[in-house]
N, C-alpha and C positions, 0 to 999 in steps of 0.2 A: 965233866961239865958239858963237853961237846956232845957226848952221847945222849945226855938227858935233854939237851935242847933239841936234838934231832928227833928224839922220841916224842917230845911235846908237840913239835910241828906236825909230826905224822898223825898224832891223835886229833889235832885240830882239823887237818885236811880230811881225815877219814869221817869226822863228824859232819863237816860241810857236805861231803859227797853223799853221806847217808841222808842228811836233811833234804838235799835236792831231790834224791830219789823218792823220799817219802812225801814230799810236798804235794804232788798231784793227788795222791790218795787222801791226804789230810784235807785238802780243799774240797774234794768230792764228798767226803764224809760230813764236813761242816755244811756244805750246800744242801745235802739231803735231809739234815735234821729238821729244818723248818718245814720241809714238805711233809715229813712223817707226822710232825706235831701241828700241822697247819690248822687242824680242826679245833685246836685249843684256843684259837683266836676268836672264836665265837661264830664260826661258820659250820654248817652241816656238811658232812662228806656226801658225795654222790657216788652211786654204784653204776651209773649209766656208762655204757661202752662207747668210746669215741669211734666214729665211723668215717672220719675225714682224713685225708692225706694231703700233705702239702708238697708241691713241686715248684721249684724256683727255676725259671727260665728267663734269661736276659734281664735279670734283676726285677722280674715281675712275678708276683705270687699268683699261681693258678690254683684255685680251690676246687676240690672234687668232694662231693658228699653223696652218701647213699640215701635211699629213700627214707630210712628210719631216723637219721641223725639230724641235729641242728647245730653241730659244732665243727670246728676246724683248728688245727695247730697253726699258729701264726708265724712261726719261724723267727720271731723277734726276741732277742735275748736280753735278760735282765738278771739281777740277783734273785735268788730263790727264797720263798716260793713266788711264782710269777704273779699271782693274783694280788699281791701287796703293792704292785707297781702298775696299776691299770693304765696310767698315762703313757706307758712304754709299750703297750700291747694292743692287739685287736684293731690294727689300722684298717682292716677290711670290713669293720663293722662289728657290733656286738660288744660284749664285755667278758673279762676273764672268768673262768669257772673257779669258784673257791674250793679249798680243800685239797687233799692229797692227789685226787684224780686230775686236778687242773694244771699240773706242771710236769714237765719232763726235760731231761738234759738237752742242751743245744747240740747240734751235730758237730760244730767246730770247736766248742768249748764246754766240756762236761761240767765245769764249775758254775755255769750259768744255766738259766731255765727259760724255755719257751712256754707260752700259755696256750691252754685250750680255751677257745672263745665260743660263746654262744651267739648265734645269729640273732639279728633284731626280731625276727619272726618266730624264734624258738621259744618254748616255755621258759620262764624265768626260773633259776634255781631256788630251792627253798630258802625262805627268809630266816635269818638268825633270830634268836630270842632277843627281846628288848634289853639293851644294856650289855650285849654280848661282848664284843671286842672292838672291832674296827668297822666303820661304815663301809659298805661295798664301794670300792673305787674312791675312797676318801670323800664320800658324799657329804651333804649337809647334815648336821645333827638334827634329830627330831626333838620334840618336846615343847614346841611353841615359842612364844616370844620371851619367856623367862629363863632361857638356857644360856649357859656361859661355859667357856673353856677354863678349866681350873688351873692350867699351867703346870701340872705335875706330869712329867714324862716318865712312864714306867714300862716294863715289859708288858706284852699283851697276853691274855685279855685284861682290860683295865679293871674289871670287877673283882679280880683277885687281889687288888692292892687298894690302899687307902686313897680315895679321891673324894672331892667335893667338900664343901663346908658342912658344919654340923647342921643336921636337919634337912639337907638338900639331897636330891636323888640322882644317882648316876644313870643317865638314859642312853648314852652312846659314847663313842670315842672317835678320835681322829689321829692320823699318822703324825709322828714327831720323832725327833732325834736323828741319829745317823741313818741315812738312806730311807728314813721314814718307817723303820721296822719296829719302832716303839709306839706306845699309845698314850695320848693325852685325854683325860676324862672330859666328857661333855655332861654338865650337870644341870638339873632343873631346880630352880629356886621355888621351893614349896611355900615360902612365906614372903612373897614380894612386898616391898615397901610401897605404900600408895604414892602416886606421883604428887609432887609438891604443887599446890595450887599456884596458878599464875598470879604474879603480883597485880593488884588492882591499879589500873591506870587512873591517875587523877583526872577528874572531869574538867574539861576545858571550859573556861568562863565564856558565857554566851555574850556575843556582841550584838546589840540591837541593830536592825537594818531598817533604814527609812527609804520609802519608795512611793511612787504614785501609780498604783495599779490601774487607776481609771474606773470604768464601769464594769462590774462583774455580775454574772447570773448566779445567784446564791439561793439557798433553801433554808426554810425555818419550819420546825415541827411544833404543832400545838394540838389542842382538841378540836373536833369539828365545830363545836359551838363557838370557840374563841376564833377560829379561822373565819367564820361567817362575819363576826363583828369586826375583825381586822380589815377584811375586804370591803366592808361598808364604810369604814372610817379610815384608820391608819394604825401603824404600830405604836406601841407605847413602851418605853424602856422599862426593863424589869428592875427589881430592887436587889437582886443577888446574882452571884455567878463567879466564875474563876477570876474575872477581871472587874468585879463589882457590877453595879446596875447598868445595863446596856441592852441593845437588841443584838442577839447572837444569830449568826448564819453559818451554814455548812456548805461545802463545795459540791455536794452530791445530794440527790433526793433520797438516797438510801442512807439515812442518818443512823449511825451506830447507837445502840442502847446506852453505851457508856457516856454518850453526850448528854443524856437526859439526867438532870438533877432530881433531888427528892420532891421539889415543887413543880417539876416540869409536867406538861401534859402531852399526850400523843394521840394519834388517830387521823391527823390531817397534816398535809405538807403544803406550804405556800412557796411558790416560786417568785422571786423578786429580782428586779434590776436595781443594783445598789451602786451609787457613786461613792467610792471609798476615799476620794480626795488624797490627802497626804497620809500615808499609812506608816506605822512603825511596827515591826515584828519583834515581839518580846520572847523571853525564854518560856519553858514549858510550865512554869509556875505563874507566868504573867506578872512577874515582879516589875514594878514601876508603872503600873497601869494608872494609878492616881495622878502621877505627874504627866503621863501621856495624854490623859483626858483634857488637860489644859492646853496642850501644844499641837495635837494632831487630830485629824478628822476621824480616823479609824485605827483599830488595833488588830493585829493578827498574832496568833500563837498556836502551838501544837503541843497539847498535854501528853501526847503519846498515842492517840487514837485518830489523828488526822488534823489538818489545818482548819482553824476556825477564824472567822472575821466577826468583828463587832463594831457597831457605830453607836454613838451616844445620842444622836438626834434622828427622829423619824423623817426629817426633811431630806436625808441622804437616800431614802428609798424613792426611786423614780417611778417605778410601776410594779404591780404585783398581780398574781392570779393564783387560782386554786390548782395545784398540781395533782393532788390525790386526796 
């Protein structure tokens, strides 16, 4: 029994030592697999040669580049491949280069990767096909205002897996899951529901306003022949109108055509000084004008095309003249 126990302990110790020796190689192999297959995430590989070298002196990165290149190795370490973690790289400007050429082992830890960064003035790397895998740098999804994240976190690229509701289109992806190495689908709703109409607000009841506006300069339109007769004598109340038979005036000489009824005449404008006395302003339908006729000197209302005044007696007109 003692011998068997010793033999079992020896085997456990040997296995632990073997595992510790093999662990660095295992980590290096796992770290390089995403780099080799990085182009499967929806990015195009690039065959351009990096011409930049990084030198770290007194904790400051000094970048040297040749005349042909627009890239540099940033020396900032993250999980591999480096382009999947743009917020951890390219502190000196630019963005990580996607694909196999955009990562290499860190000097101090071969299980991590540093990124090859493009300078801001360098040509941008080729764009991935629409709906490829992951947006560059975890950027905003494209597709307009009808896009949504479907909440399904799968390995990248997203288009290899089932994403989006029935009938919708996968247009992009964004990082999700552990260390952001997985992809969540960004979908475009091809059949958006029309927005619900806003509920109609109930019309507030109109409260009549009583005032004494005094004398106002107002305008009345009629035919040239009728204008001549009015100026020679006086106004006479009409027999019809919004508020019944009265003398109607407008506040401007440019009287809208909508103010003219079927029996109205046009071609001449009379300017008049009118004493409105005690005035009541009614709603746009001039409801209550018959009662107002008995209590007030004048009525005002706005049917929607401007405020009108009307008086029931020609004695309210102080003076008048031909405007046009």
